[in-house]
Short mmCIF file of the C-alpha atoms (twelve columns), coordinates in Angstrom:
data_MODEL
# 
_entry.id   MODEL 
# 
loop_
_atom_site.group_PDB 
_atom_site.id 
_atom_site.type_symbol 
_atom_site.label_atom_id 
_atom_site.label_alt_id 
_atom_site.label_comp_id 
_atom_site.label_asym_id 
_atom_site.label_seq_id 
_atom_site.Cartn_x 
_atom_site.Cartn_y 
_atom_site.Cartn_z 
_atom_site.pdbx_PDB_model_num 
ATOM 1   C CA . MET A 1   0.000   0.000   0.000   1 
ATOM 2   C CA . ASN A 2   1.408   3.351   -1.099  1 
ATOM 3   C CA . LYS A 3   0.531   6.842   0.126   1 
ATOM 4   C CA . THR A 4   0.664   10.276  -1.486  1 
ATOM 5   C CA . THR A 5   -0.368  13.500  0.266   1 
ATOM 6   C CA . TYR A 6   -2.187  16.259  -1.619  1 
ATOM 7   C CA . THR A 7   -3.526  19.701  -0.767  1 
ATOM 8   C CA . TYR A 8   -7.213  19.699  -1.657  1 
ATOM 9   C CA . LYS A 9   -8.017  23.219  -0.461  1 
ATOM 10  C CA . THR A 10  -6.295  26.423  0.622   1 
ATOM 11  C CA . VAL A 11  -8.075  28.671  3.110   1 
ATOM 12  C CA . GLU A 12  -7.427  31.911  4.991   1 
ATOM 13  C CA . LEU A 13  -3.810  32.999  5.474   1 
ATOM 14  C CA . GLY A 14  -2.661  30.349  3.013   1 
ATOM 15  C CA . GLN A 15  -3.468  27.414  5.308   1 
ATOM 16  C CA . CYS A 16  -3.306  24.177  3.295   1 
ATOM 17  C CA . LEU A 17  -5.819  21.424  3.994   1 
ATOM 18  C CA . GLU A 18  -4.379  18.023  3.149   1 
ATOM 19  C CA . ALA A 19  -5.612  14.563  2.279   1 
ATOM 20  C CA . ASP A 20  -3.634  11.319  2.260   1 
ATOM 21  C CA . VAL A 21  -4.362  9.083   -0.729  1 
ATOM 22  C CA . TYR A 22  -3.705  5.347   -0.303  1 
ATOM 23  C CA . TYR A 23  -3.548  3.017   -3.296  1 
ATOM 24  C CA . CYS A 24  -2.071  -0.182  -4.686  1 
ATOM 25  C CA . PRO A 25  1.388   0.060   -6.233  1 
ATOM 26  C CA . ARG A 26  1.193   0.750   -9.954  1 
ATOM 27  C CA . SER A 27  2.299   -2.757  -10.963 1 
ATOM 28  C CA . SER A 28  -0.631  -4.302  -9.124  1 
ATOM 29  C CA . SER A 29  -3.248  -1.669  -9.943  1 
ATOM 30  C CA . PRO A 30  -6.304  -2.913  -11.822 1 
ATOM 31  C CA . ALA A 31  -6.745  -2.011  -15.475 1 
ATOM 32  C CA . SER A 32  -10.223 -0.593  -14.875 1 
ATOM 33  C CA . PRO A 33  -10.688 2.676   -12.947 1 
ATOM 34  C CA . ALA A 34  -10.771 2.223   -9.171  1 
ATOM 35  C CA . PRO A 35  -13.609 3.566   -7.027  1 
ATOM 36  C CA . ILE A 36  -12.775 6.149   -4.375  1 
ATOM 37  C CA . ALA A 37  -13.400 5.771   -0.631  1 
ATOM 38  C CA . LEU A 38  -13.454 9.059   1.294   1 
ATOM 39  C CA . VAL A 39  -12.753 8.239   4.948   1 
ATOM 40  C CA . ILE A 40  -13.292 10.878  7.632   1 
ATOM 41  C CA . HIS A 41  -11.694 10.769  11.082  1 
ATOM 42  C CA . GLY A 42  -13.459 11.319  14.376  1 
ATOM 43  C CA . GLY A 43  -12.549 13.428  17.391  1 
ATOM 44  C CA . GLY A 44  -15.652 15.354  18.383  1 
ATOM 45  C CA . PHE A 45  -15.134 17.782  15.459  1 
ATOM 46  C CA . THR A 46  -12.381 19.217  17.660  1 
ATOM 47  C CA . ALA A 47  -9.466  16.777  17.610  1 
ATOM 48  C CA . GLY A 48  -7.810  14.138  15.462  1 
ATOM 49  C CA . GLY A 49  -6.350  14.093  11.985  1 
ATOM 50  C CA . LYS A 50  -6.065  12.104  8.778   1 
ATOM 51  C CA . GLU A 51  -3.510  9.761   10.364  1 
ATOM 52  C CA . CYS A 52  -6.083  8.480   12.870  1 
ATOM 53  C CA . ILE A 53  -7.669  5.859   10.608  1 
ATOM 54  C CA . PRO A 54  -6.572  2.356   11.727  1 
ATOM 55  C CA . VAL A 55  -3.990  0.978   9.308   1 
ATOM 56  C CA . ASN A 56  -5.703  -2.411  9.068   1 
ATOM 57  C CA . GLN A 57  -8.847  -0.656  7.843   1 
ATOM 58  C CA . LEU A 58  -6.937  1.295   5.202   1 
ATOM 59  C CA . GLU A 59  -5.239  -1.905  4.052   1 
ATOM 60  C CA . GLU A 60  -8.549  -3.751  3.879   1 
ATOM 61  C CA . LEU A 61  -10.134 -1.046  1.719   1 
ATOM 62  C CA . VAL A 62  -7.142  -0.872  -0.629  1 
ATOM 63  C CA . ALA A 63  -7.108  -4.674  -0.931  1 
ATOM 64  C CA . LEU A 64  -10.756 -4.550  -2.011  1 
ATOM 65  C CA . GLY A 65  -9.763  -2.234  -4.851  1 
ATOM 66  C CA . PHE A 66  -10.482 1.258   -3.517  1 
ATOM 67  C CA . VAL A 67  -8.356  4.362   -3.775  1 
ATOM 68  C CA . VAL A 68  -8.687  5.622   -0.189  1 
ATOM 69  C CA . VAL A 69  -8.679  9.323   0.709   1 
ATOM 70  C CA . SER A 70  -8.209  10.271  4.384   1 
ATOM 71  C CA . VAL A 71  -8.948  13.939  4.931   1 
ATOM 72  C CA . ASN A 72  -7.958  16.696  7.348   1 
ATOM 73  C CA . TYR A 73  -10.542 19.375  8.080   1 
ATOM 74  C CA . ARG A 74  -10.499 22.539  10.168  1 
ATOM 75  C CA . LEU A 75  -11.284 21.787  13.771  1 
ATOM 76  C CA . CYS A 76  -13.881 23.431  15.982  1 
ATOM 77  C CA . PRO A 77  -14.565 25.365  18.181  1 
ATOM 78  C CA . THR A 78  -12.860 28.466  16.719  1 
ATOM 79  C CA . ILE A 79  -14.785 27.670  13.551  1 
ATOM 80  C CA . SER A 80  -18.335 26.347  13.451  1 
ATOM 81  C CA . LEU A 81  -19.287 22.816  12.435  1 
ATOM 82  C CA . ALA A 82  -20.919 24.192  9.284   1 
ATOM 83  C CA . ASP A 83  -18.020 26.413  8.217   1 
ATOM 84  C CA . GLY A 84  -15.191 24.079  9.215   1 
ATOM 85  C CA . PRO A 85  -15.585 20.282  9.255   1 
ATOM 86  C CA . LEU A 86  -18.692 20.104  7.077   1 
ATOM 87  C CA . ALA A 87  -17.631 22.680  4.479   1 
ATOM 88  C CA . ASP A 88  -14.140 21.191  4.213   1 
ATOM 89  C CA . CYS A 89  -15.353 17.606  3.823   1 
ATOM 90  C CA . ASN A 90  -17.847 18.707  1.180   1 
ATOM 91  C CA . ASP A 91  -15.019 20.445  -0.668  1 
ATOM 92  C CA . CYS A 92  -12.823 17.354  -0.384  1 
ATOM 93  C CA . TYR A 93  -15.674 15.243  -1.748  1 
ATOM 94  C CA . THR A 94  -15.913 17.607  -4.734  1 
ATOM 95  C CA . TRP A 95  -12.108 17.483  -5.136  1 
ATOM 96  C CA . CYS A 96  -12.258 13.674  -5.199  1 
ATOM 97  C CA . LYS A 97  -14.730 13.849  -8.069  1 
ATOM 98  C CA . SER A 98  -13.209 16.728  -10.028 1 
ATOM 99  C CA . ASN A 99  -9.459  16.792  -9.381  1 
ATOM 100 C CA . LEU A 100 -8.173  13.540  -7.919  1 
ATOM 101 C CA . PRO A 101 -8.731  11.268  -10.948 1 
ATOM 102 C CA . GLY A 102 -6.650  13.566  -13.157 1 
ATOM 103 C CA . LEU A 103 -3.885  13.816  -10.558 1 
ATOM 104 C CA . LEU A 104 -3.674  10.044  -10.207 1 
ATOM 105 C CA . GLU A 105 -3.617  9.570   -13.965 1 
ATOM 106 C CA . ARG A 106 -0.869  12.136  -14.557 1 
ATOM 107 C CA . GLU A 107 1.308   11.453  -11.529 1 
ATOM 108 C CA . LEU A 108 0.810   7.768   -10.774 1 
ATOM 109 C CA . GLY A 109 -0.386  6.311   -14.046 1 
ATOM 110 C CA . PHE A 110 -3.669  4.768   -13.025 1 
ATOM 111 C CA . ALA A 111 -7.323  5.691   -13.231 1 
ATOM 112 C CA . ALA A 112 -9.925  6.414   -10.555 1 
ATOM 113 C CA . ASP A 113 -13.646 6.545   -11.228 1 
ATOM 114 C CA . PRO A 114 -15.297 9.773   -9.972  1 
ATOM 115 C CA . GLY A 115 -18.699 8.201   -10.492 1 
ATOM 116 C CA . ARG A 116 -18.070 5.540   -7.838  1 
ATOM 117 C CA . ILE A 117 -17.347 7.294   -4.546  1 
ATOM 118 C CA . VAL A 118 -18.236 5.881   -1.139  1 
ATOM 119 C CA . ALA A 119 -18.010 7.776   2.151   1 
ATOM 120 C CA . LEU A 120 -17.218 6.386   5.576   1 
ATOM 121 C CA . GLY A 121 -16.225 7.779   8.922   1 
ATOM 122 C CA . HIS A 122 -15.854 7.239   12.628  1 
ATOM 123 C CA . SER A 123 -17.860 9.103   15.290  1 
ATOM 124 C CA . ALA A 124 -17.767 12.754  14.149  1 
ATOM 125 C CA . GLY A 125 -16.540 11.342  10.849  1 
ATOM 126 C CA . GLY A 126 -19.568 9.056   10.664  1 
ATOM 127 C CA . TYR A 127 -21.761 12.133  10.952  1 
ATOM 128 C CA . LEU A 128 -19.784 13.861  8.204   1 
ATOM 129 C CA . ALA A 129 -19.988 10.791  5.960   1 
ATOM 130 C CA . LEU A 130 -23.780 10.793  6.291   1 
ATOM 131 C CA . MET A 131 -23.854 14.495  5.437   1 
ATOM 132 C CA . MET A 132 -22.019 13.805  2.166   1 
ATOM 133 C CA . ALA A 133 -25.378 12.537  0.912   1 
ATOM 134 C CA . GLN A 134 -26.380 16.185  0.441   1 
ATOM 135 C CA . ASN A 135 -23.953 16.648  -2.447  1 
ATOM 136 C CA . THR A 136 -25.493 16.913  -5.913  1 
ATOM 137 C CA . GLN A 137 -24.020 13.527  -6.787  1 
ATOM 138 C CA . SER A 138 -24.168 11.653  -3.498  1 
ATOM 139 C CA . PRO A 139 -21.927 8.715   -2.558  1 
ATOM 140 C CA . VAL A 140 -23.012 5.349   -3.930  1 
ATOM 141 C CA . ALA A 141 -22.936 4.031   -0.336  1 
ATOM 142 C CA . ILE A 142 -22.052 5.187   3.191   1 
ATOM 143 C CA . LEU A 143 -20.523 3.385   6.187   1 
ATOM 144 C CA . ASP A 144 -21.162 5.016   9.553   1 
ATOM 145 C CA . PHE A 145 -19.084 3.897   12.537  1 
ATOM 146 C CA . TYR A 146 -20.965 5.017   15.686  1 
ATOM 147 C CA . GLY A 147 -21.616 8.487   14.273  1 
ATOM 148 C CA . ALA A 148 -23.543 11.435  15.684  1 
ATOM 149 C CA . LYS A 149 -27.222 11.731  14.711  1 
ATOM 150 C CA . TYR A 150 -30.395 13.348  16.083  1 
ATOM 151 C CA . LEU A 151 -28.547 16.400  17.313  1 
ATOM 152 C CA . SER A 152 -31.543 17.822  19.180  1 
ATOM 153 C CA . ASP A 153 -31.836 14.704  21.326  1 
ATOM 154 C CA . ASP A 154 -31.422 15.392  25.024  1 
ATOM 155 C CA . VAL A 155 -28.383 13.124  25.187  1 
ATOM 156 C CA . TRP A 156 -26.328 15.849  23.492  1 
ATOM 157 C CA . HIS A 157 -27.434 18.613  25.842  1 
ATOM 158 C CA . ARG A 158 -27.050 17.240  29.365  1 
ATOM 159 C CA . PRO A 159 -24.065 15.984  31.370  1 
ATOM 160 C CA . ASN A 160 -22.955 12.508  30.394  1 
ATOM 161 C CA . PRO A 161 -23.289 10.306  33.508  1 
ATOM 162 C CA . LYS A 162 -20.958 7.711   31.973  1 
ATOM 163 C CA . MET A 163 -18.030 10.113  31.719  1 
ATOM 164 C CA . PRO A 164 -15.858 11.147  34.665  1 
ATOM 165 C CA . ARG A 165 -16.116 14.699  35.953  1 
ATOM 166 C CA . LEU A 166 -12.832 16.381  35.125  1 
ATOM 167 C CA . ASN A 167 -12.200 19.752  36.740  1 
ATOM 168 C CA . PHE A 168 -9.725  21.565  34.531  1 
ATOM 169 C CA . PRO A 169 -8.555  25.110  35.285  1 
ATOM 170 C CA . LYS A 170 -10.526 27.685  33.322  1 
ATOM 171 C CA . GLU A 171 -7.241  29.241  32.240  1 
ATOM 172 C CA . LEU A 172 -6.303  25.968  30.520  1 
ATOM 173 C CA . LEU A 173 -9.670  25.503  28.804  1 
ATOM 174 C CA . ASP A 174 -9.829  29.094  27.573  1 
ATOM 175 C CA . GLN A 175 -6.563  28.713  25.678  1 
ATOM 176 C CA . ILE A 176 -8.416  26.883  22.906  1 
ATOM 177 C CA . TRP A 177 -10.087 30.153  21.897  1 
ATOM 178 C CA . LEU A 178 -6.664  31.534  21.002  1 
ATOM 179 C CA . GLU A 179 -6.201  28.937  18.252  1 
ATOM 180 C CA . VAL A 180 -7.027  31.187  15.313  1 
ATOM 181 C CA . PRO A 181 -6.977  30.297  12.496  1 
ATOM 182 C CA . PRO A 182 -8.327  26.904  13.522  1 
ATOM 183 C CA . PRO A 183 -5.901  24.005  13.074  1 
ATOM 184 C CA . SER A 184 -6.687  21.147  10.706  1 
ATOM 185 C CA . THR A 185 -5.120  18.475  12.906  1 
ATOM 186 C CA . SER A 186 -4.376  17.884  16.569  1 
ATOM 187 C CA . ILE A 187 -1.866  15.123  15.812  1 
ATOM 188 C CA . LEU A 188 1.496   16.505  16.901  1 
ATOM 189 C CA . ALA A 189 3.321   13.245  17.592  1 
ATOM 190 C CA . GLN A 190 2.982   9.483   17.202  1 
ATOM 191 C CA . SER A 191 1.726   9.308   20.786  1 
ATOM 192 C CA . ASP A 192 -1.325  11.374  19.779  1 
ATOM 193 C CA . LEU A 193 -2.631  8.615   17.516  1 
ATOM 194 C CA . PRO A 194 -5.424  6.333   18.763  1 
ATOM 195 C CA . GLY A 195 -4.068  3.361   20.659  1 
ATOM 196 C CA . GLN A 196 -0.649  4.966   21.104  1 
ATOM 197 C CA . GLY A 197 0.883   6.563   24.162  1 
ATOM 198 C CA . THR A 198 -0.738  6.467   27.587  1 
ATOM 199 C CA . GLY A 199 -4.093  8.046   26.735  1 
ATOM 200 C CA . PRO A 200 -5.365  11.610  26.266  1 
ATOM 201 C CA . ASP A 201 -2.912  14.340  27.192  1 
ATOM 202 C CA . PHE A 202 -5.079  16.616  29.314  1 
ATOM 203 C CA . ARG A 203 -2.242  19.109  29.613  1 
ATOM 204 C CA . ARG A 204 -3.153  20.208  26.090  1 
ATOM 205 C CA . PRO A 205 -5.967  22.795  26.055  1 
ATOM 206 C CA . ARG A 206 -7.706  21.241  23.038  1 
ATOM 207 C CA . ILE A 207 -7.874  17.780  24.557  1 
ATOM 208 C CA . ALA A 208 -8.973  19.068  27.960  1 
ATOM 209 C CA . TRP A 209 -11.616 21.323  26.379  1 
ATOM 210 C CA . LEU A 210 -13.103 18.474  24.336  1 
ATOM 211 C CA . ALA A 211 -13.245 16.119  27.318  1 
ATOM 212 C CA . SER A 212 -14.913 18.807  29.415  1 
ATOM 213 C CA . ALA A 213 -17.454 19.698  26.711  1 
ATOM 214 C CA . LEU A 214 -18.392 16.058  26.142  1 
ATOM 215 C CA . ALA A 215 -18.746 15.367  29.863  1 
ATOM 216 C CA . ASN A 216 -20.840 18.486  30.440  1 
ATOM 217 C CA . GLY A 217 -23.041 18.095  27.371  1 
ATOM 218 C CA . THR A 218 -22.009 21.468  25.948  1 
ATOM 219 C CA . LEU A 219 -20.079 20.499  22.805  1 
ATOM 220 C CA . LEU A 220 -22.792 21.139  20.232  1 
ATOM 221 C CA . GLN A 221 -23.836 24.497  21.656  1 
ATOM 222 C CA . HIS A 222 -20.282 25.729  21.053  1 
ATOM 223 C CA . ILE A 223 -20.069 24.573  17.420  1 
ATOM 224 C CA . ILE A 224 -23.633 24.828  16.036  1 
ATOM 225 C CA . ARG A 225 -25.359 28.160  15.621  1 
ATOM 226 C CA . PRO A 226 -28.845 28.545  17.124  1 
ATOM 227 C CA . GLY A 227 -31.398 27.638  14.488  1 
ATOM 228 C CA . ASP A 228 -28.994 25.383  12.565  1 
ATOM 229 C CA . TYR A 229 -29.738 22.100  14.317  1 
ATOM 230 C CA . THR A 230 -32.318 20.903  11.802  1 
ATOM 231 C CA . ARG A 231 -30.315 21.613  8.660   1 
ATOM 232 C CA . LEU A 232 -27.162 20.137  10.199  1 
ATOM 233 C CA . ASP A 233 -28.831 16.920  11.373  1 
ATOM 234 C CA . PRO A 234 -28.360 13.892  9.099   1 
ATOM 235 C CA . SER A 235 -31.775 12.564  10.130  1 
ATOM 236 C CA . THR A 236 -33.415 15.575  8.460   1 
ATOM 237 C CA . TYR A 237 -32.420 14.039  5.133   1 
ATOM 238 C CA . PHE A 238 -33.497 10.451  5.802   1 
ATOM 239 C CA . LYS A 239 -35.870 10.256  2.855   1 
ATOM 240 C CA . PRO A 240 -36.399 8.016   -0.183  1 
ATOM 241 C CA . GLY A 241 -33.354 8.290   -2.421  1 
ATOM 242 C CA . PHE A 242 -30.850 8.513   0.439   1 
ATOM 243 C CA . PRO A 243 -27.745 6.396   -0.378  1 
ATOM 244 C CA . PRO A 244 -27.483 2.865   1.038   1 
ATOM 245 C CA . VAL A 245 -26.035 2.922   4.568   1 
ATOM 246 C CA . PHE A 246 -24.223 0.353   6.702   1 
ATOM 247 C CA . PHE A 247 -24.185 1.187   10.427  1 
ATOM 248 C CA . ILE A 248 -21.706 -0.221  12.980  1 
ATOM 249 C CA . HIS A 249 -22.094 0.584   16.686  1 
ATOM 250 C CA . GLY A 250 -21.009 -0.951  19.974  1 
ATOM 251 C CA . THR A 251 -23.687 -1.735  22.549  1 
ATOM 252 C CA . ALA A 252 -21.486 -0.450  25.399  1 
ATOM 253 C CA . ASP A 253 -20.780 2.943   23.817  1 
ATOM 254 C CA . LYS A 254 -20.462 5.484   26.646  1 
ATOM 255 C CA . LEU A 255 -20.300 8.516   24.370  1 
ATOM 256 C CA . ILE A 256 -22.972 8.054   21.674  1 
ATOM 257 C CA . PRO A 257 -25.866 5.732   22.560  1 
ATOM 258 C CA . PHE A 258 -26.299 2.927   20.057  1 
ATOM 259 C CA . GLN A 259 -30.050 3.541   20.227  1 
ATOM 260 C CA . LEU A 260 -29.558 6.646   18.045  1 
ATOM 261 C CA . THR A 261 -28.041 4.436   15.365  1 
ATOM 262 C CA . GLU A 262 -30.880 1.930   15.714  1 
ATOM 263 C CA . LYS A 263 -33.328 4.811   15.282  1 
ATOM 264 C CA . SER A 264 -31.493 5.922   12.123  1 
ATOM 265 C CA . HIS A 265 -31.521 2.412   10.697  1 
ATOM 266 C CA . TYR A 266 -35.263 1.998   11.183  1 
ATOM 267 C CA . ALA A 267 -35.994 5.511   9.874   1 
ATOM 268 C CA . LEU A 268 -34.177 4.691   6.638   1 
ATOM 269 C CA . ARG A 269 -35.953 1.352   6.366   1 
ATOM 270 C CA . GLN A 270 -39.253 3.208   6.591   1 
ATOM 271 C CA . CYS A 271 -38.074 5.222   3.575   1 
ATOM 272 C CA . GLU A 272 -37.226 1.980   1.720   1 
ATOM 273 C CA . VAL A 273 -33.519 2.844   1.742   1 
ATOM 274 C CA . GLU A 274 -31.144 -0.129  1.809   1 
ATOM 275 C CA . THR A 275 -29.575 -0.200  5.255   1 
ATOM 276 C CA . VAL A 276 -27.749 -2.712  7.434   1 
ATOM 277 C CA . LEU A 277 -27.223 -2.433  11.200  1 
ATOM 278 C CA . ARG A 278 -24.418 -4.313  12.949  1 
ATOM 279 C CA . LEU A 279 -24.332 -3.941  16.725  1 
ATOM 280 C CA . VAL A 280 -21.105 -5.176  18.321  1 
ATOM 281 C CA . ASP A 281 -21.811 -6.659  21.736  1 
ATOM 282 C CA . ASP A 282 -20.113 -5.015  24.722  1 
ATOM 283 C CA . ALA A 283 -18.040 -2.727  22.485  1 
ATOM 284 C CA . ASP A 284 -17.353 0.843   23.622  1 
ATOM 285 C CA . HIS A 285 -16.960 3.987   21.541  1 
ATOM 286 C CA . ALA A 286 -14.072 3.743   19.061  1 
ATOM 287 C CA . PHE A 287 -13.732 0.025   19.782  1 
ATOM 288 C CA . ASP A 288 -12.277 -0.547  16.312  1 
ATOM 289 C CA . GLU A 289 -9.118  1.440   17.073  1 
ATOM 290 C CA . LYS A 290 -7.668  -1.573  18.891  1 
ATOM 291 C CA . VAL A 291 -9.306  -4.395  16.937  1 
ATOM 292 C CA . HIS A 292 -6.948  -6.760  15.110  1 
ATOM 293 C CA . ARG A 293 -7.843  -8.728  12.009  1 
ATOM 294 C CA . ASP A 294 -8.243  -11.956 13.988  1 
ATOM 295 C CA . ASP A 295 -10.653 -10.346 16.465  1 
ATOM 296 C CA . PRO A 296 -14.300 -11.420 15.976  1 
ATOM 297 C CA . ALA A 297 -15.329 -7.742  15.967  1 
ATOM 298 C CA . PHE A 298 -13.272 -7.189  12.819  1 
ATOM 299 C CA . GLU A 299 -15.802 -9.304  10.937  1 
ATOM 300 C CA . ALA A 300 -18.372 -6.536  11.374  1 
ATOM 301 C CA . ILE A 301 -15.879 -4.057  9.923   1 
ATOM 302 C CA . LYS A 302 -15.110 -6.327  6.965   1 
ATOM 303 C CA . GLU A 303 -18.819 -6.786  6.358   1 
ATOM 304 C CA . GLY A 304 -19.239 -3.011  6.239   1 
ATOM 305 C CA . PHE A 305 -16.374 -2.704  3.771   1 
ATOM 306 C CA . ARG A 306 -17.855 -5.433  1.567   1 
ATOM 307 C CA . PHE A 307 -21.136 -3.493  1.602   1 
ATOM 308 C CA . LEU A 308 -19.260 -0.487  0.213   1 
ATOM 309 C CA . ALA A 309 -17.427 -2.649  -2.306  1 
ATOM 310 C CA . LYS A 310 -20.686 -4.186  -3.537  1 
ATOM 311 C CA . HIS A 311 -22.209 -0.793  -4.210  1 
ATOM 312 C CA . ALA A 312 -18.987 0.368   -5.887  1 
ATOM 313 C CA . ASN A 313 -19.211 -2.641  -8.237  1 
ATOM 314 C CA . LEU A 314 -16.075 -4.288  -6.872  1 
ATOM 315 C CA . LEU A 315 -17.890 -7.478  -5.842  1 
# 
């Protein structure tokens, strides 16, 4: 598996937003154009980066025949959800359709099919993948790993009893508001990647702020403008014609209740949209970050990837 990094967008003050493109080496690339998988990292819209996608998942998608694009986007809260993560991912989706195939052809000598794009993401990225359905030419299929939905539900607006109360100094938390322009990654070292290091570094204002906002149920009020909840909620668009969706969620998720994913699955079924729900018993939020290929839970992930591959005409 090879990787090339591109700038898909330049924003204020010349800040470059990057995407990593993973693909088979040229000698083993298929003769026919490859479909594109846009994968979007999680992190509460506030943390993370394109390097956060588990390597075994990238390898699995490439082995199925996808060109995989892992995207950075500007992080909240010094930019809103609409103007940062959502706008940037929409622009990357457009770049995948309009620019990436030509770049791959000229620079790497193989073809990608802009008419066969799938979207997938984890947590905040699952939300963003679902929102890609609002593009003029929507993805042919979507895979949502334990993503955010039903943003007006009370679960998003009250303290989370399953999270520890962390009392950070206000002076530490307030430092996040100095991060202007907003960064497009919080990954500063290998230890910042999921499953690496000793856990979250709460000495960093961004990490402490996110943990506090999630525990207190205040995250969305900081990143969504009043009156925008309906238009920014994926469930608003659960109607006939929505792309096929595969949902994966752990039943022991302490951050996003799996019942919201169940509700999404049944809402789409009512609209006669093809949808599959895979609940992973006793799995917590982001369970897949530490799942190895021989773990039974990886079968649910592979099933989700095969769902994408089927709709991208790879199977």
